[in-house]
C-alpha positions as CSV (number, residue, x, y, z in Angstrom):
1,M,116.8,-121.0,-10.2
2,I,120.7,-120.8,-10.7
3,S,121.6,-117.7,-12.8
4,R,123.9,-118.1,-16.0
5,R,126.3,-115.9,-14.1
6,E,126.4,-118.2,-11.1
7,L,126.4,-121.4,-13.5
8,F,129.7,-120.1,-15.0
9,S,131.2,-118.5,-12.0
10,A,133.0,-121.9,-11.2
11,P,134.8,-120.5,-7.9
12,V,136.4,-124.0,-7.2
13,L,138.4,-126.2,-9.6
14,L,136.2,-129.3,-10.6
15,V,139.2,-131.3,-11.9
16,P,142.3,-132.6,-10.4
17,Q,145.2,-130.4,-10.4
18,G,148.6,-131.3,-11.8
19,A,152.0,-131.9,-10.4
20,A,152.4,-130.1,-7.1
21,G,149.1,-128.4,-7.0
22,R,149.6,-126.8,-10.4
23,P,146.4,-126.0,-12.6
24,N,146.0,-127.9,-15.8
25,I,145.8,-126.0,-19.0
26,A,145.3,-126.5,-22.6
27,L,147.3,-124.8,-25.1
28,V,145.3,-124.1,-28.4
29,I,147.9,-122.8,-30.9
30,T,148.0,-122.0,-34.6
31,E,151.6,-123.0,-35.4
32,Y,154.4,-124.4,-33.1
33,R,158.0,-123.7,-34.7
34,H,161.2,-122.1,-33.5
35,N,160.7,-118.6,-32.3
36,A,157.0,-118.5,-33.2
37,H,154.8,-117.2,-30.5
38,A,153.8,-120.8,-29.6
39,D,157.5,-121.5,-28.8
40,V,158.2,-118.3,-27.0
41,I,155.2,-118.8,-24.8
42,G,154.3,-122.4,-24.8
43,T,157.8,-123.7,-24.5
44,R,157.9,-121.4,-21.0
45,L,154.9,-122.8,-19.9
46,L,156.2,-126.5,-20.6
47,G,159.6,-126.0,-19.2
48,G,160.1,-122.8,-17.3
49,Y,161.8,-119.4,-17.9
50,D,164.0,-117.0,-16.5
51,Y,162.1,-114.0,-14.6
52,Q,163.1,-110.9,-12.6
53,G,166.8,-112.5,-12.4
54,R,165.7,-116.0,-11.4
55,R,164.7,-119.2,-12.8
56,Q,161.1,-119.8,-12.6
57,Q,159.5,-123.3,-13.0
58,P,155.9,-123.2,-14.6
59,R,153.4,-122.7,-12.1
60,V,150.8,-124.2,-14.1
61,K,150.9,-127.7,-16.0
62,V,150.2,-127.9,-19.9
63,V,148.1,-131.2,-20.2
64,S,147.0,-130.9,-23.6
65,M,147.5,-129.3,-26.9
66,F,145.8,-128.5,-30.2
67,T,147.7,-127.4,-33.4
68,D,145.5,-125.8,-36.1
69,Q,148.5,-126.5,-38.5
70,I,151.8,-128.3,-38.7
71,P,154.5,-126.4,-40.6
72,P,156.2,-128.3,-43.4
73,R,159.5,-127.9,-41.8
74,G,160.7,-127.3,-38.4
75,D,157.5,-128.4,-36.5
76,M,158.0,-128.3,-32.7
77,S,154.7,-129.3,-31.4
78,R,155.2,-133.2,-31.6
79,P,158.7,-133.3,-30.3
80,M,157.9,-130.8,-27.2
81,A,154.7,-133.0,-26.6
82,Q,156.8,-136.2,-26.6
83,K,159.3,-134.6,-24.3
84,Y,156.7,-133.5,-21.7
85,G,154.2,-136.0,-22.0
86,V,151.3,-133.9,-23.3
87,P,148.7,-135.3,-25.8
88,I,148.1,-133.5,-28.9
89,F,144.2,-133.7,-29.9
90,D,142.6,-133.3,-33.2
91,T,140.2,-130.6,-32.0
92,V,139.7,-128.0,-29.6
93,R,137.0,-129.6,-27.9
94,E,138.9,-132.8,-27.3
95,S,142.0,-130.8,-25.8
96,L,139.8,-129.1,-23.4
97,T,137.9,-132.1,-22.4
98,L,140.7,-134.5,-22.8
99,K,138.4,-136.6,-25.0
100,G,135.8,-136.9,-22.3
101,S,132.2,-135.1,-22.2
102,A,133.0,-132.0,-20.4
103,L,135.5,-129.4,-19.5
104,A,138.6,-130.9,-17.8
105,V,141.3,-128.2,-17.5
106,D,141.7,-125.3,-15.3
107,G,142.7,-122.7,-17.9
108,V,143.3,-122.2,-21.7
109,V,146.0,-120.4,-23.6
110,V,145.1,-119.4,-27.2
111,V,148.3,-118.5,-29.3
112,G,146.8,-117.6,-32.5
113,E,150.0,-116.2,-34.3
114,H,152.0,-117.4,-37.1
115,G,151.1,-120.2,-39.8
116,R,149.9,-120.1,-43.4
117,Y,146.9,-117.9,-43.3
118,P,145.6,-115.4,-45.8
119,Y,145.5,-111.7,-46.0
120,N,142.6,-109.6,-46.9
121,E,142.3,-106.7,-49.2
122,K,143.3,-104.3,-46.3
123,G,146.5,-106.0,-45.6
124,Q,145.4,-107.7,-42.6
125,H,146.5,-111.2,-41.5
126,L,143.6,-113.7,-41.0
127,Y,144.7,-115.4,-38.0
128,P,141.7,-117.7,-36.6
129,R,141.8,-116.3,-32.9
130,Y,137.8,-115.7,-33.0
131,E,137.3,-119.0,-34.7
132,L,139.5,-120.7,-32.0
133,L,137.9,-118.9,-29.0
134,S,134.4,-119.4,-30.2
135,Q,135.3,-123.3,-30.1
136,V,136.5,-122.6,-26.4
137,V,133.4,-120.9,-25.6
138,D,131.1,-124.0,-26.9
139,V,133.1,-126.3,-24.3
140,F,132.1,-123.9,-22.0
141,R,128.6,-123.7,-22.8
142,S,128.1,-127.6,-22.9
143,S,130.0,-128.1,-19.7
144,G,128.3,-125.4,-17.8
145,R,131.4,-124.0,-16.2
146,S,134.2,-121.7,-17.5
147,V,137.8,-121.0,-16.6
148,P,140.3,-118.2,-17.4
149,V,141.7,-117.7,-21.0
150,F,144.6,-115.9,-22.4
151,C,144.5,-114.7,-26.3
152,D,147.9,-113.6,-27.8
153,K,148.2,-110.2,-29.3
154,H,145.0,-108.3,-30.7
155,L,141.5,-109.9,-30.7
156,S,140.7,-109.9,-34.2
157,T,140.9,-108.1,-37.5
158,D,137.2,-107.4,-37.2
159,W,135.8,-105.2,-34.5
160,K,132.4,-106.9,-34.1
161,K,134.3,-110.2,-33.7
162,A,136.6,-108.5,-31.2
163,R,133.6,-107.2,-29.2
164,Q,132.0,-110.7,-29.2
165,M,135.0,-112.1,-27.7
166,V,134.9,-109.8,-24.9
167,D,131.1,-110.1,-24.4
168,W,131.5,-113.9,-24.1
169,S,133.6,-113.5,-21.2
170,K,131.2,-111.2,-19.5
171,E,128.4,-113.5,-20.4
172,L,130.2,-116.6,-19.1
173,N,132.1,-115.1,-16.5
174,F,135.5,-116.2,-17.3
175,P,138.5,-114.1,-16.3
176,F,140.1,-112.8,-19.7
177,L,143.5,-111.6,-20.6
178,A,144.8,-110.5,-24.0
179,G,147.6,-108.5,-25.6
180,S,151.2,-108.7,-26.5
181,S,154.7,-108.8,-24.5
182,V,155.3,-105.2,-25.3
183,P,153.5,-102.9,-22.5
184,I,154.7,-105.2,-19.9
185,S,158.4,-105.4,-21.1
186,W,161.4,-103.4,-19.5
187,R,161.2,-99.5,-20.0
188,R,164.2,-97.5,-20.6
189,P,164.4,-95.4,-18.6
190,E,161.9,-96.5,-16.0
191,L,158.8,-94.7,-16.8
192,E,155.1,-94.9,-15.4
193,I,152.6,-92.0,-16.2
194,A,151.4,-90.8,-12.9
195,F,148.0,-92.1,-12.2
196,G,145.4,-89.2,-13.0
197,A,147.9,-87.2,-14.6
198,P,146.6,-84.4,-17.3
199,V,147.8,-86.0,-20.6
200,K,147.2,-83.9,-23.6
201,Y,149.3,-85.4,-26.4
202,A,151.0,-88.6,-26.9
203,V,153.1,-90.4,-29.5
204,A,154.4,-93.7,-30.1
205,A,157.3,-94.4,-32.6
206,A,158.1,-98.0,-34.0
207,Y,158.7,-99.9,-37.2
208,G,157.5,-102.9,-39.0
209,G,154.3,-103.5,-40.6
210,D,151.3,-101.5,-40.2
211,E,149.2,-104.1,-38.7
212,A,151.4,-106.5,-37.1
213,Y,153.8,-104.2,-35.3
214,G,151.5,-101.3,-35.5
215,Y,149.3,-103.2,-32.8
216,H,152.5,-103.5,-30.7
217,A,153.0,-99.8,-30.8
218,M,149.4,-98.6,-30.2
219,E,148.8,-101.0,-27.5
220,A,152.1,-99.6,-25.7
221,L,150.6,-96.2,-26.2
222,Q,147.5,-97.2,-24.8
223,A,149.1,-99.0,-21.7
224,M,150.5,-95.4,-21.0
225,V,147.7,-93.0,-21.7
226,E,145.1,-95.1,-19.7
227,R,146.3,-93.8,-16.9
228,R,145.4,-90.1,-17.6
229,R,143.0,-88.1,-15.6
230,G,139.3,-89.5,-15.8
231,G,140.5,-93.0,-17.2
232,E,140.0,-94.4,-20.5
233,T,136.9,-92.8,-22.4
234,G,137.3,-94.5,-25.9
235,V,138.6,-93.2,-29.2
236,A,136.3,-90.9,-31.4
237,S,138.0,-91.2,-34.6
238,V,141.2,-92.2,-36.5
239,Q,142.9,-91.4,-39.6
240,A,146.0,-92.7,-41.4
241,Y,148.4,-91.1,-43.3
242,N,151.3,-92.8,-45.7
243,G,154.5,-91.5,-47.4
244,P,155.0,-87.7,-47.8
245,E,151.6,-87.3,-46.2
246,V,152.9,-88.2,-42.8
247,W,155.3,-85.2,-42.8
248,R,152.7,-82.8,-44.3
249,W,150.4,-83.9,-41.5
250,T,153.2,-83.6,-38.9
251,D,154.1,-80.2,-40.1
252,A,150.4,-79.0,-39.8
253,N,150.2,-80.5,-36.3
254,P,152.8,-78.7,-34.0
255,W,152.3,-80.6,-30.9
256,T,153.8,-83.8,-32.9
257,A,157.3,-82.6,-33.8
258,P,158.6,-82.2,-30.0
259,L,156.9,-85.5,-29.0
260,L,158.2,-87.5,-32.0
261,A,161.9,-86.1,-31.2
262,A,161.5,-87.1,-27.6
263,A,160.3,-90.6,-28.6
264,V,163.0,-91.0,-31.2
265,S,165.7,-89.8,-28.7
266,R,164.9,-93.0,-26.7
267,S,165.7,-95.4,-29.4
268,T,169.0,-97.5,-29.5
269,T,168.4,-98.5,-33.0
270,R,168.1,-95.1,-34.6
271,K,170.1,-94.2,-37.8
272,E,172.2,-91.1,-38.3
273,G,170.6,-88.6,-40.8
274,D,167.3,-87.2,-41.5
275,I,164.1,-89.2,-40.2
276,R,162.2,-88.0,-43.3
277,V,164.8,-89.5,-45.5
278,N,165.5,-92.9,-43.7
279,A,162.0,-94.1,-43.1
280,R,161.2,-95.6,-46.3
281,R,157.5,-96.0,-46.2
282,P,156.4,-94.1,-43.0
283,T,152.9,-94.3,-41.9
284,V,151.1,-92.4,-39.0
285,F,148.0,-93.6,-37.4
286,E,146.2,-90.2,-35.8
287,L,143.8,-91.1,-32.9
288,R,141.4,-88.5,-31.3
289,Y,140.0,-89.6,-28.0
290,K,136.7,-88.9,-26.9
291,D,137.9,-86.8,-23.8
292,G,140.1,-84.6,-26.1
293,L,143.5,-86.5,-25.8
294,R,145.2,-86.5,-29.2
295,A,147.8,-89.3,-30.1
296,A,149.7,-90.5,-33.1
297,V,151.5,-93.8,-33.8
298,Y,154.2,-93.5,-36.3
299,M,155.9,-96.4,-38.0
300,L,159.4,-95.4,-39.0
301,D,160.9,-98.8,-40.7
302,G,164.3,-97.7,-41.7
303,H,165.1,-95.1,-39.3
304,I,164.3,-97.1,-36.0
305,A,163.8,-100.9,-35.2
306,D,162.4,-100.6,-31.7
307,F,159.3,-99.2,-29.8
308,N,159.3,-95.7,-28.2
309,F,156.8,-93.3,-26.3
310,A,156.6,-89.9,-25.3
311,A,153.7,-87.6,-23.9
312,A,153.1,-84.1,-23.1
313,V,151.8,-83.9,-19.6
314,D,150.3,-80.5,-18.1
315,G,152.6,-78.9,-15.5
316,Q,155.7,-80.7,-16.9
317,R,158.2,-78.6,-19.1
318,E,159.9,-81.7,-20.8
319,P,158.1,-84.4,-22.4
320,A,157.8,-87.9,-20.5
321,S,159.7,-90.5,-22.6
322,T,160.9,-93.8,-22.7
323,Q,161.7,-97.0,-24.7
324,F,159.9,-100.4,-24.5
325,F,163.0,-102.6,-24.4
326,L,162.6,-106.0,-26.2
327,Q,165.5,-108.5,-26.1
328,G,166.4,-108.9,-29.8
329,G,167.5,-112.6,-29.7
330,R,167.0,-115.8,-27.7
331,P,165.7,-116.3,-25.1
332,F,163.5,-113.2,-26.0
333,G,163.1,-112.4,-22.2
334,H,160.2,-109.9,-22.8
335,F,158.0,-113.1,-23.1
336,S,158.7,-114.0,-19.5
337,T,156.8,-111.2,-18.4
338,L,153.9,-111.9,-20.4
339,V,154.0,-115.6,-19.4
340,H,154.3,-114.7,-15.8
341,Y,151.0,-112.8,-16.1
342,I,149.4,-115.5,-18.0
343,E,150.3,-117.7,-14.9
344,E,149.0,-114.9,-12.8
345,L,145.7,-114.9,-14.6
346,I,145.2,-118.7,-14.2
347,L,146.3,-119.0,-10.7
348,N,144.4,-116.0,-9.4
349,K,141.3,-116.2,-11.8
350,R,141.6,-112.7,-12.1
351,A,143.1,-110.6,-15.1
352,P,146.0,-108.6,-14.0
353,Y,145.2,-106.0,-16.6
354,P,142.0,-105.1,-18.5
355,V,141.0,-106.9,-21.6
356,E,139.5,-103.6,-22.5
357,R,142.8,-102.5,-23.5
358,T,143.2,-104.8,-26.2
359,L,139.8,-104.4,-27.2
360,L,140.1,-100.7,-27.6
361,V,143.5,-101.2,-29.5
362,T,142.1,-104.0,-31.7
363,G,139.2,-101.6,-32.7
364,A,141.1,-98.5,-33.3
365,L,143.9,-100.5,-35.3
366,A,140.9,-102.2,-37.3
367,A,139.7,-98.6,-38.0
368,C,143.2,-97.4,-39.1
369,M,143.7,-100.2,-41.7
370,E,140.3,-99.2,-43.0
371,S,141.4,-95.7,-43.3
372,V,144.6,-96.9,-45.1
373,W,142.5,-99.2,-47.5
374,R,139.9,-96.2,-48.2
375,G,142.8,-93.8,-49.2
376,N,143.8,-92.4,-45.7
377,T,140.1,-91.2,-45.2
378,L,138.7,-90.1,-41.7
379,I,137.0,-92.7,-39.9
380,E,134.7,-92.0,-37.2
381,T,134.3,-94.6,-34.3
382,P,131.5,-93.9,-32.3
383,Y,131.3,-97.5,-31.4
384,L,134.9,-97.4,-29.8
385,N,133.3,-96.4,-26.6
386,V,135.4,-98.6,-24.7
387,T,135.7,-97.2,-20.9
388,Y,137.7,-98.9,-18.3
389,N,140.2,-98.0,-15.2
390,A,143.9,-98.7,-15.7
391,P,145.6,-101.0,-13.0
392,K,147.2,-98.7,-10.3
393,E,150.1,-100.7,-9.9
394,S,152.9,-100.8,-12.5
395,L,153.3,-104.2,-14.1
396,Y,156.4,-103.7,-16.4
397,N,159.6,-105.8,-15.7
398,R,162.2,-104.1,-13.6
399,G,164.6,-107.2,-13.3
400,P,167.7,-107.6,-15.2
401,V,167.7,-108.6,-18.9
402,P,168.8,-112.5,-19.2
403,P,171.7,-113.1,-21.0
404,D,171.4,-114.2,-24.6
405,K,171.4,-118.0,-24.8
406,E,169.5,-120.5,-26.9
407,D,167.6,-122.0,-24.1
408,I,164.3,-120.3,-22.8
């Protein structure tokens, strides 16, 4: 009898590939408009992009599209579909089967970011990433095979749903990649924590909303500290602090001040003056890892407007620090690196970096939002026992930043 794992391994493509042997992919998106994630990711997959100083034509072929919503103004899905000859289907199933009876694509890209979706009482934006992937998985099950899947940003606002999404990938044996463009963007100065380094403390300093941008900051931090001695062990507890409590907590934890200063020193947007005055509504997320590592993610809207990192490494006198540089306007070149690795996922049928990174950050962020909602209480997280080994190779962008221009 064929095992379920063997049934879903699908080592050979079972459908005709696109032009020039490119794998066929389906785009499953919430909303496609100018500068939305469906634009900065999907438009690159359709028409190409600049990467590492060269023009890169798509190595995959978009053959179908599903859009959960159509914005009242500025929809790009219909014009782009017409331009590239891509049919838009009414359901996720139709987009994956091309209205046939079984899976008819070689990869799926889920971009569940942007659109008119509600917030819950904790301030989490309820994008339907879990629901969209559930429909993808239904097609895999009924077809008896699966293909690589990318899911943009964090997996869900709910830990159990996020855990289920990764469990599906293990059960049905599909390569699964998730996350954002920040960890693989440019680093200024170039920095990689040495593999196996004894990291004791780490800080990320960022800006923006606690959930949407807190995810970016926490994922950037995780991409650095996961390389520490012993590999990733998981997060034991989290606690959030807001407003003046941020600075009281900072003063009570003397390891934070030098690392926060080192991280903020890398910012190219920081304002003159006192950080404690400039940061209008500061938040800090404290993370205590199971192996003893302590980390903090500072959200400093009003003082900085970029993403920065610092860590204390045993044996080094000065903190290791860098900025995760993002291009602030079109063509938003940091997304080219993300699209490059999406293509690598589909072409090689292997995730270039572990989805467990995204799973752990998804769970830690959800617990931090729970802490805020419960009045900044300590949240024990024994369930965040996510262990994995980081990739040994450095995957961030070392190429030139593309010149500002309108075209992606």
